[in-house]
N, C-alpha and C positions, 0 to 999 in steps of 0.2 A: 536180108533184103534181096529181092529178086528183080530182075529186069522188068517183070510184069508190073511192078509198082511205078514204072514210068508213066502209068496212068495216074497223074496226080490228083489229089483231092481237089474239089472247087476252092478256088481262092477267094476268101472273103474280100468285100469291097475295101479298096485301099491297099491291098498287099501288093509289094513289089517282088514279082516272081522272076525278074530279070537279073537281080543281084542275090548271091548267096547270104543266107541269114544264119547266125550263130545258132539260135534256137532251133532251126528246123535242121541244120547239121548235127546238132547233138541228138535229136530225134533219129537221124539216119545213123548216127554211130551205134545207138542202141537198138537198132533193128525196128524203128518205128516207121510209120506210113505218113505222116504228116510233112512231106517235103516234096520238093519239086526237082525237075531234072537239073536245074542250075546248082542246087544244093548238092545233090548226089555227084556230079561231075566234079564240082570244087572239093567235096568231101573225098572223092577217090584221089585227086591229087594231094590233097593234105596228107592222106594215109601214106602214099608214097615217099612224103618228106618225113613224116613221124609214124612209123608203122604201129607204134604202141597206143596211139590215141583210142582205138575203139575199145581195147581192153581196160584202158584208163578210166574212160567214160562209164564202163560197167562197174568198175571197182568203186567209183566215186557214187553212182547210183546206189550201190548196196549199202555204203556208208550212210546215205541218207536214210534208208530204211532202218538201219541199226540205231541211228541217233534218235529217230522218232519213236521207236519202240522203247528205247531206254529214257526218253522223257516221259513217256506214259507211265513206264515202271516208277517214275520219280513222283508220279501224281499230276503231271502236267496235262491239261486237256484242251489247251488253245495252242494253234499253230499259225505263224505268219511266214509263208514260203515267198521270199523275195527273188525275183527273177526266175520263177518257176519253170519257165519254158514252155514247149509244145507238150500236150499230154501224152504220156507214154508208160510203159510198164511200171508199176511200183509208185503210183501217185500217193501224195501224203494223205489224202482223205480215204483212200482205199485202206492203207496201212492202219489208220486210226480206226475205222470201221471194223477191220478184223479183230483188233485187239482191245477195242473199248469194253470194259465190263457191262453186263446187262443192266440197264436201269440208269446209266450215267449218259450225260451229254457231252460234246465236244463242240469246237468251233475250229474251222479252217478257212484261212484266206489266202488265196494264190495271189500274186502280184507279177505282171509282166506287162511291157509296153508293146510287145510284138503282136500285130493284129491276128495272125494265125494262132499264137498261143492263146490269146483271148477268146477268139471265136471258137476254137475247138474246146478249150478248157470249160467255157460256159455250156457248150452243147454236151460235154461229158457229165457235168454236174447235174443237168436236166435229165439226162438218161438214166443216170444213177439214182436219181429221186433224192439227191442230197442237197438241194438248193436252200432248205431250211436251217442247215448248219455249215455249209460250206460255199464259198462265194469267190469270184474272181474281181479283181481291180485292175483295170487296164491303165497303168501308170508307170513312169520311169520311177524306179527305186531310189534315184538320186534326189527325186523330190519327195522328201520325207512328209512334208505337210499335206500333200495330195494324197499320199498313201494313208497316213494316220487319220486324217480327217474324212476319208471317203465313206459314204454312208454304208457301204457293206463292210468296211472295217469296223465301224462303230456299232453296226448290228451284230456282228459275230464275235468281236473280240472285247473282252473286259480287261483293260489294262490295269485294274487295281489287284488282278489276280495274276499267277504266273503265266507266261507265254513262252514258248519255245520259237524263236526267231530263227529261220533257215536261210543262210546265204551260201548256198551250194553251188559251187562252179559258176560263180557270176561276178565276184569281185575282180577276176583277171580281165574283165572287160570294161572296167573303170581306171582310167588312167590318173596319174599323179595330179594333173591340172584339176581334176575333179574332187580331189582331196578324200580319198575312201575312207581314211582313218575318221575324219569328220563326220562323214555319213553313217558309219558304223556306230560312232558315239551318240549321234542324235537318236538313233534307234534304241540304243542301250539306255539312255537316259529315261526313255518312256517306260521302262519294264520295271515290273514289282520285284520285290525278293522272291527268290525261289525261281525266277525265269532262267531260261536257258538261251545261249547263243551258239549256233553251230555254223562253222565256216569251213569250206574247202577251196583250194586254189591250186593252179598248176605251178610247177617248179622245174628248174633243171639243176637245182642245187646238189652238189655232191655226185652228179652223174658223170661218168667218163666223158672226155671232151668230145668225142664223136657223138654221143648221144645228147650232150648239151647243145651241139650244134645243130643236132636234128630239131630240138625244141626251138631254137632260135629261128630256123628256117620256118618251122611250123606257125610261131608267132608272126614272122614277117608275112606269110601267106595270108593272115588274117587281116592285115592292113588293107587288103583289097575287098573286104566283105563291110556290110554295115556295123560291124562290132569289131573294132581293132582289140588286139588282146595283148596284155602285158604279162611277163614272167617275174616272179618275186621269190625272195628267200624266206626261210623260216622265220627269221627275225622280224621281217616286215609285217608277216601275218600275226605274230605273236602280240604286237603292239596293239592290234585292232580289239583285242579282248581287254584293253585297259587294265583295271586291277581286279577284274573278275578271275577267280581261281579257275583253272582247267580242271574238268572232271577226268578221272581215270579213262584211258591211259596217258593223257596229256595231248601234246601236238605232235601228230605222227603221220605216217603215210596212210591214206585211206583204207588200204587193205589191211593195216595193222590196229584199226580203231575197234576193239572188241570184236575180233574175227570170229566167225561161226564155223567156217570151212577153212582148209590149207590149200593155198595157192599151188597151182601146178607149176612146173619149171617155166612153161611157156607163158603163163598168166603172171609169173613173178618178175619177169623182164620189164613189165610196165609199173611195178610197185613203186620205184623212188621218185616218179614223176609228179607227184602231188603232196601237198600237206593238208592235214585236217585237224579239227579239234573243237571241243565243246566245253564252254566255260558257264558258270552259274554265278548269278546275282546273289551274294550272301549278305547283302547290306542289311 
């Protein structure tokens, strides 16, 4: 990210550019361009509180890519990306298109309530010529009925067949009062045998006290955004998979889920601050 990117993209109608957005900040962490000065300035403050956050975001994004490819290797051709965020490098439909065998079809549905994510996601799919098999639903993932009954979801996803549901770096924005376990369960109940559920979430579990305190300060900073953030432990996240067995290697740090490269010593500093896993409906 360079200072020349202070020339922000045009704000879609209804977008609040006076308050930082978690989706746009995540885009900034990853080096994207769909963010505003308020997001970048707040992001810089957050990085000072928790310097590992940008590398952790990158490791999380790489986990998403590996999970999608693994699901495709398992024969899954439908993807529901909940809380997909602002389009940036390594979008699900791009991964699917690259790895889809010739002659086969796939379906991808992105879901995000953030107007910037919706506007730019829709534009990206149009520019990519992917609207016949990929679409975006502007909805809050907590409203499972709105997501599942949306015409785009019904057009592109056949829930009688396996689906990979992706909840990547999004559930830490859902507080206990919203009952995240029940939200996940409502999606799981919709999925056919052979379906996968992929989750990743920030944590401070097992970190030295100094680092754990940095994560707490990071979470506290997000209280001032439109998306407050909660930090949870491995046991909390494990419960969300219900009785679905985890695929190998289980519930691990994002960098440890079927890694394709070895972390450098600098990259490894960010390794402990997230949990991720993928489970399969074997009913």
